[in-house]
C-alpha positions as CSV (number, residue, x, y, z in Angstrom):
1,X,139.1,194.5,169.0
2,X,142.2,192.5,169.5
3,X,143.2,191.1,172.8
4,X,146.8,191.6,174.0
5,X,148.2,188.9,175.8
6,X,151.8,188.3,177.5
7,X,153.2,185.0,177.9
8,X,155.3,184.0,181.0
9,X,157.0,180.9,181.5
10,X,159.2,181.8,184.4
11,X,159.3,184.4,186.8
12,X,156.6,186.3,184.8
13,X,154.1,183.8,185.9
14,X,154.6,184.5,189.4
15,X,156.0,188.3,189.4
16,X,154.5,190.0,186.3
17,X,155.2,193.4,187.6
18,X,152.1,194.8,185.3
19,X,148.5,195.3,185.9
20,X,146.5,192.5,183.8
21,X,142.7,191.9,183.3
22,X,142.9,188.1,183.4
23,X,145.5,185.1,183.7
24,X,145.1,181.7,182.1
25,X,147.2,178.5,181.6
26,X,148.0,178.1,178.1
27,X,150.4,176.0,175.9
28,X,152.8,177.6,173.4
29,X,154.1,175.1,170.8
30,X,157.5,175.0,169.1
31,X,159.4,176.3,172.3
32,X,160.3,174.6,175.7
33,X,161.3,176.0,179.1
34,X,165.1,175.8,179.8
35,X,167.7,177.2,182.1
36,X,169.5,178.4,179.0
37,X,170.4,181.9,180.0
38,X,173.6,182.7,181.8
39,X,172.6,185.3,184.1
40,X,175.3,188.0,184.7
41,X,173.2,190.4,186.6
42,X,170.2,189.2,188.6
43,X,171.2,185.8,189.4
44,X,175.1,185.7,189.0
45,X,177.9,187.8,187.9
46,X,180.3,187.7,184.8
47,X,182.8,185.9,186.8
48,X,180.2,183.4,188.1
49,X,177.2,183.4,185.9
50,X,174.1,181.9,187.1
51,X,171.2,180.7,185.2
52,X,167.9,181.7,184.4
53,X,165.0,180.6,182.0
54,X,164.6,181.0,178.5
55,X,162.5,179.8,175.9
56,X,164.6,177.6,173.5
57,X,163.6,176.1,170.3
58,X,161.6,172.7,170.1
59,X,158.9,171.0,172.1
60,X,156.1,173.0,173.7
61,X,155.8,175.2,177.0
62,X,152.7,175.5,179.5
63,X,152.9,179.0,181.1
64,X,150.6,181.6,182.0
65,X,149.0,184.4,179.6
66,X,148.1,187.6,181.0
67,X,145.4,189.6,179.2
68,X,146.2,193.2,179.2
69,X,143.9,196.1,178.9
70,X,144.5,198.0,175.4
71,X,144.9,201.2,176.9
72,X,147.8,199.8,179.0
73,X,149.5,198.0,176.4
74,X,152.0,200.4,175.4
75,X,153.5,200.9,179.1
76,X,153.4,197.2,179.7
77,X,155.4,196.7,176.5
78,X,157.9,199.3,177.7
79,X,157.9,197.9,181.0
80,X,158.7,194.3,179.7
81,X,161.5,195.6,177.3
82,X,163.2,197.4,180.3
83,X,163.0,194.1,182.3
84,X,163.7,191.4,179.6
85,X,166.0,193.2,177.0
86,X,168.7,194.4,179.6
87,X,171.5,192.4,177.9
88,X,169.5,191.7,174.6
89,X,169.9,187.8,175.3
90,X,165.9,187.6,174.7
91,X,164.4,188.2,171.2
92,X,160.7,189.8,171.2
93,X,158.2,188.1,169.5
94,X,154.3,187.5,168.9
95,X,153.6,183.7,169.0
96,X,150.6,181.7,168.7
97,X,149.2,180.2,172.3
98,X,146.4,177.7,172.7
99,X,144.2,178.2,175.8
100,X,142.8,174.9,177.5
101,X,139.4,175.2,175.9
102,X,140.9,175.0,172.1
103,X,140.9,178.7,171.4
104,X,144.1,180.0,170.0
105,X,145.6,183.9,170.4
106,X,148.9,185.5,170.2
107,X,150.9,186.7,172.8
108,X,154.0,188.7,173.3
109,X,156.9,186.5,174.1
110,X,160.8,186.6,174.8
111,X,162.6,183.9,173.6
112,X,166.5,182.9,173.8
113,X,168.6,184.3,171.4
114,X,170.7,181.2,170.6
115,X,173.5,183.5,169.0
116,X,174.0,185.8,172.2
117,X,177.1,185.1,174.3
118,X,174.7,184.4,177.3
119,X,173.1,181.4,175.6
120,X,174.1,178.2,177.3
121,X,172.6,175.3,175.2
122,X,171.8,171.8,176.3
123,X,172.8,171.8,179.9
124,X,172.6,168.7,182.0
125,X,170.4,168.2,185.0
126,X,173.7,168.0,187.1
127,X,175.4,171.2,185.4
128,X,172.2,173.5,185.8
129,X,171.9,172.2,189.4
130,X,175.7,172.8,190.3
131,X,175.5,176.2,188.7
132,X,172.2,177.1,190.3
133,X,173.3,176.1,193.7
134,X,176.5,178.2,193.8
135,X,175.2,181.4,192.0
136,X,174.1,184.5,193.4
137,X,173.7,188.1,191.7
138,X,172.1,191.6,192.7
139,X,168.2,190.0,192.8
140,X,169.5,187.2,195.2
141,X,170.5,183.4,195.3
142,X,170.2,181.7,191.9
143,X,168.6,178.7,194.2
144,X,165.7,181.1,195.3
145,X,165.0,181.6,191.7
146,X,164.6,177.9,190.9
147,X,162.7,177.4,193.9
148,X,160.2,180.2,193.4
149,X,159.8,179.1,189.7
150,X,159.1,175.4,190.6
151,X,156.8,176.3,193.4
152,X,154.8,178.5,191.5
153,X,154.5,176.3,188.7
154,X,153.2,173.7,190.8
155,X,150.7,176.1,192.4
156,X,149.6,176.7,189.0
157,X,149.1,173.1,187.9
158,X,152.0,173.2,185.6
159,X,154.6,170.4,185.6
160,X,157.9,170.5,184.3
161,X,159.8,167.3,185.1
162,X,163.2,168.7,183.9
163,X,162.8,171.8,186.2
164,X,161.9,169.7,189.1
165,X,165.0,167.4,188.5
166,X,167.0,170.3,188.6
167,X,165.4,171.9,191.6
168,X,165.9,168.4,193.3
169,X,169.5,167.9,192.5
170,X,170.2,171.6,193.3
171,X,168.9,170.9,196.8
172,X,171.0,167.7,197.3
173,X,174.0,169.7,196.5
174,X,173.0,172.5,198.9
175,X,172.4,170.0,201.7
176,X,175.7,168.1,201.1
177,X,178.4,168.6,203.8
């Protein structure tokens, strides 16, 4: 019997929103975590977009994989499509993941669509920090999203130096007179 996994690299790691049997820290190769999606709804507006995470090509990404009971798979996929495909900036894929013990599996994953108008390529730490420090959408301030993500990654033992740099620079901006 096949196992059904969902890969989380951002808010799904700390707020999956669905029932799962187990969570494991895994590595996904060929993509990296980046604040590369302009948020027009949840963390910004069309007039002043915020930034949220996407999986962009290249590198690798540690994240959380959630094993979902086969009987719940259809409802979980429906939920994730409603959550992740609001503006179709993500592409749904089944990608290979590597577990800490060396096992391999496949997980449902949402990657950034580089051809979508919300895709924001190659932002510097300063540009990303400035955007996140000054944006807000219907789900709250963009800074809270970055803080929560970095804090939860640390709790899970996941280091992302670029995200940590963005969070640090964002705090400097927010604390400046």
